[in-house]
N, C-alpha and C positions, 0 to 999 in steps of 0.2 A: 760780239757774237761772231762765231766763225760759221762758214757754210755747213760744217758738220753738225752744229747745234740747231740750225734752222730747219732741219728735215730735208726731204727730197725736193729737188727742183720740180716746179709745176708750171704748166702753161698758164699764161695770164688769164685765160678764160676759166681756169679752175681755182683762181685765187679767191679766198673767202673774205667777205667783209669782216672787219675787225682784226685782220692780220696785222701784227706789229710791223712798223716801218723803222729801219735802222739806217743811220747815216754811214758814210764811208769811214768816219772816225769812231764808229762803234756806239754812238749814242742812240737810244730809242727816241725818235722824233715824233711819233704819232701812230695812228692806225688807219688802215684802208677803209674809206667810206664809199668809194665808187671806182669802178674800173671803166676807163673810156676806150672805145675802139671804133674803128670804121668797119662795122660789121659786114657790109657787102664785099669789102675787099680783104677782110680778115687781117687788119693792120692794127697793132697795139698803139694807142694814142697817148696813154699816160694814166696817172692815178689822181684821184682826189683823196687827200688825206686830212684827217683831223689831228692837228698838232696836240702836244701835251698841254698847251695853253688854251685849247678849245677852238682854235682858228682853222678854217678850211683853206688848204693850199693845193695848187695844181703842180704835180710832178710830171714833167714831160717824159715821154718814153725813153729818150737817150740818157736820162738821169737815173734810170732803173737798171741796176747791174744784175739783179737776180730776184726771181720770184720763187718762193719755196713754201712748203707746208706751214711753217710756223713764223716766217718773217719775210719781209721784202728788204733787200739791201740796195741802197742807193749808191750812185757814183759821186755824190756831193756830200759835203760836210754838214754838220748840224747848223753852223753859222750860215751856210748857203741856203739851207732849208728855210731858215727864218726870213730870208729875203725873197722867197718865192711869192708869186702873185696868187690871187684868188682863182678858183676854177672858172673855166670859160662859161659864158652865159649860154643857157640852153635855148635852142631854137624852139619857137612856138610850134605846137603840133598843128599839122594842116587841118583845115576845116573838113568836116565829113558831109559833103553835099548829098550823098545818097541817103544817109541817115535822115537828113532833114527832108529830103524829097519823099522818102517812103516811111517816115516816122508817123506814129499814131497821132491823129488829130483829136483834140478834146472838144 
């Protein structure tokens, strides 16, 4: 796939879930399932993709060459995608003490 085929370039925040992910050697390697960022600082962190084999992999931001309307192009080959690790563990959501404090009693 060439950049002309994948549509217009889009900001990572406009990337749609399910967008095809293509390796640097032109193979479709999966679809976007999550876009990770450091929202307070507006920094793109990377993507979680589901590979064609159904596995979830983390693609770090420097490995993303282009985000476009119809495809994401990576800077790594399909063989390198196969070696990527799983997505980072999510941090537990902080407790909501005010909700407990002011919550309805039964």
